[in-house]
C-alpha positions in Angstrom: -50.1 14.1 -36.5 -49.7 12.1 -33.6 -46.9 10.4 -35.5 -45.0 13.7 -35.7 -45.9 14.2 -31.8 -44.3 11.1 -31.4 -41.5 11.7 -33.4 -40.7 14.7 -31.7 -41.0 13.3 -28.2 -38.8 10.2 -28.7 -36.0 12.7 -30.0 -36.1 14.8 -26.7 -36.1 11.8 -24.6 -33.2 10.7 -27.0 -31.0 14.0 -26.0 -31.7 13.9 -22.4 -30.9 10.0 -22.3 -27.1 11.1 -23.6 -26.7 14.1 -22.2 -26.1 17.8 -22.8 -23.2 18.6 -25.9 -20.0 19.1 -24.6 -16.8 20.6 -26.6 -13.7 18.3 -25.8 -11.4 20.5 -27.9 -10.1 22.8 -25.4 -7.7 21.1 -21.8 -6.1 22.7 -19.4 -2.8 21.7 -18.3 -3.4 22.6 -14.7 -4.3 19.0 -13.4 -2.7 16.1 -12.4 -3.4 12.8 -11.5 -6.1 11.9 -8.5 -3.7 8.7 -7.7 -1.1 9.2 -5.3 -0.6 6.3 -3.7 0.1 2.4 -4.2 -1.1 0.1 -1.9 0.3 -3.8 -1.2 -1.9 -5.9 0.4 -2.1 -9.8 0.7 -5.4 -11.8 0.6 -4.4 -14.6 3.5 -6.7 -16.5 0.5 -6.3 -18.7 -2.9 -8.0 -16.6 -5.6 -11.2 -18.1 -5.3 -12.4 -17.3 -2.0 -10.1 -13.8 -2.4 -12.5 -13.0 -5.5 -15.6 -14.2 -3.7 -15.3 -11.0 -1.1 -13.5 -8.8 -3.4 -16.2 -8.5 -6.3 -18.5 -7.9 -3.9 -19.7 -4.7 -2.7 -18.1 -3.8 0.4 -14.4 -4.9 -0.1 -12.3 -4.7 -3.2 -9.1 -3.6 -4.7 -8.0 -2.6 -8.1 -5.6 -5.1 -8.6 -5.8 -8.9 -8.2 -2.3 -10.7 -8.6 -2.4 -14.4 -8.7 0.0 -16.9 -7.3 -0.4 -20.0 -10.2 0.0 -18.6 -12.9 0.9 -15.4 -12.1 -2.3 -13.4 -13.6 -3.1 -9.8 -13.3 -6.6 -9.2 -13.1 -8.1 -5.3 -12.9 -11.3 -5.9 -11.0 -11.9 -1.8 -10.1 -10.6 0.6 -13.3 -8.1 3.1 -12.3 -10.5 6.2 -12.3 -13.1 4.8 -9.9 -12.2 4.5 -6.0 -12.0 0.9 -4.4 -12.4 -0.1 -0.6 -9.1 -1.6 -0.1 -7.8 0.7 2.8 -9.9 1.3 5.4 -9.4 4.0 8.3 -5.4 5.0 7.0 -2.9 7.3 7.4 0.0 7.9 6.0 2.4 11.5 5.8 -0.7 13.2 7.1 -3.0 11.8 4.5 -5.8 10.2 5.5 -8.5 8.3 4.0 -6.5 6.9 1.3 -8.9 4.9 -0.7 -9.5 8.4 -2.3 -6.1 8.7 -3.8 -4.3 5.3 -4.0 -4.2 2.2 -6.2 -4.8 -1.1 -4.5 -3.1 -4.1 -5.2 -3.8 -7.4 -3.6 -1.3 -10.0 -3.9 -2.6 -13.9 -3.6 -0.9 -14.7 -0.5 -1.6 -16.8 2.6 0.2 -14.5 5.2 0.5 -16.2 8.8 -0.8 -19.4 8.7 -0.5 -22.8 10.5 1.3 -25.9 9.2 0.2 -29.4 9.7 2.2 -29.0 12.9 0.6 -26.0 14.4 3.1 -24.5 13.9 2.8 -20.7 12.5 4.5 -19.9 9.2 4.9 -16.7 7.1 4.1 -17.4 3.2 6.5 -17.0 0.3 5.6 -15.3 -2.5 6.9 -17.1 -5.8 9.2 -15.4 -7.8 6.5 -15.4 -11.3 4.4 -13.3 -9.0 6.8 -11.1 -7.6 8.1 -10.7 -11.4 4.1 -9.2 -11.9 3.8 -6.9 -9.0 7.0 -5.6 -10.1 6.1 -4.5 -13.4 2.7 -3.9 -12.4 4.2 -1.3 -9.9 6.6 0.1 -12.0 3.6 0.9 -14.7 1.4 2.5 -12.3 4.3 4.7 -10.9 5.4 5.5 -14.5 1.5 6.6 -15.5 0.6 8.6 -12.7 3.9 10.4 -11.0 4.2 7.7 -7.9 6.7 9.5 -5.3 8.4 7.1 -3.7 7.5 7.2 0.2 4.0 7.0 -1.2 4.3 3.3 -2.4 3.5 1.9 0.7 1.8 -1.8 2.7 -1.4 -2.4 4.3 1.0 -2.4 7.8 2.1 0.9 6.8 -0.8 3.2 6.6 -3.3 1.1 9.3 -0.4 -0.5 11.8 -2.5 -0.6 14.7 -5.2 -3.8 12.6 -3.3 -4.6 9.6 0.2 -6.7 8.8 0.1 -7.2 5.2 2.0 -7.2 3.0 4.4 -9.1 5.9 7.7 -9.5 6.1 8.1 -12.4 3.5 7.7 -9.5 0.8 10.7 -8.2 -0.6 10.7 -4.5 -0.6 14.1 -4.4 -1.3 13.5 -5.7 -4.2 11.2 -2.4 -4.9 14.2 -0.4 -3.6 16.7 -2.2 -6.2 14.1 -1.1 -8.8 14.8 2.3 -7.9 11.1 2.8 -6.9 10.9 3.1 -2.9 13.8 4.7 -0.5 16.0 2.2 1.4 18.4 3.2 4.0 22.1 3.1 3.0 23.9 0.0 4.7 27.0 2.1 5.4 25.3 4.5 7.1 23.6 2.1 9.4 26.4 0.3 10.3 28.2 3.7 11.1 25.6 4.6 13.5 24.5 1.1 15.1 27.1 1.1 17.4 26.2 4.2 19.4 23.0 2.9 19.2 24.3 -0.5 20.6 26.4 1.8 23.8 22.8 3.7 24.4 19.5 3.4 23.1 17.5 6.6 22.2 14.4 7.1 24.8 10.8 6.0 23.3 9.6 9.3 22.2 13.1 9.7 19.9 11.4 6.4 17.9 7.5 8.0 17.8 9.4 11.0 16.6 11.3 9.5 13.3 8.7 7.3 12.8 6.0 9.9 12.3 8.5 11.7 10.1 9.1 8.5 7.9 5.1 8.8 7.9 3.5 6.6 10.5 0.7 7.6 12.3 2.1 7.1 16.1 1.6 8.4 19.5 4.2 11.1 20.7 3.8 10.6 24.5 7.3 8.9 25.2 5.8 5.8 26.4 6.2 1.9 24.6 2.0 1.4 24.4 0.9 -1.4 22.1 -0.1 1.1 19.5 3.9 2.2 19.6 4.9 -1.3 19.0 2.5 -2.1 16.7 3.9 0.2 14.6 7.8 -0.3 15.2 6.3 -3.9 14.2 5.5 -2.6 10.6 8.6 -0.9 10.2 10.4 -4.1 11.2 8.3 -6.2 8.9 9.5 -3.8 6.1 13.1 -3.1 6.7 14.3 -5.5 9.4 11.8 -8.2 8.5 14.4 -11.3 10.5 13.3 -10.1 13.5 10.0 -7.6 14.1 9.0 -8.2 17.3 7.9 -4.5 17.9 10.6 -3.8 20.6 12.9 -0.8 19.7 16.3 -2.1 19.7 19.4 -0.6 18.8 19.6 -1.9 14.9 16.0 -0.4 14.2 17.3 2.9 15.3 20.7 2.6 13.1 17.8 1.8 10.4 15.3 4.4 11.3 18.3 7.3 11.8 19.8 6.1 8.1 16.3 6.3 6.4 15.0 9.4 7.7 18.2 11.8 8.4 19.7 11.0 5.0 
């Protein structure tokens, strides 16, 4: 009798451990992926120090792409939220950890060389090929929109500058992954902005339409300059001082009003 009671108890406990029986034979079509964004970062460190941080419990990402060799590490499953974006905003979406896949690219970013000069680290070609392959795969599986592939500097321009001006966003545009300003339209509009530069509020309004969280008070304050700098690093990386100028205006106009 005692052995029968023990067997029944163990059976009940086993049932509780496995959870309720669920029938998975029915499927609704009224759903889509939770993933709406891809956010690109750089690590500012080599792989080992980066992993020491990213494998902890405070900062993480879904993928890390090493530089040499260009290995793609998945350290958080795509179905799970990783902590890579922080306080963030893009196209009125906020807290992008909830709806994005974070990719950390091993790159030193902005550093000082042996002579003390500030230098931006380049991205090796094999590593860029791995980045492109991964982004294309994620876009295909989750149907990511072209305006939802962003850098950390896009979604948090007041505190982040990665993936920096050396990251070749034009390469993603050439692959049809993101939108790029038409060069002919930029050239057509440039002379008018060289004759008369728009007011700061004009830049703020168009940057807001593009996707940034930016003030709309018409003043060139530090917050606005940070947003302008983030835009320039992506679309005019040769000069990214955060000052609105004619070329920035032409690029912004061609990108937003087309």
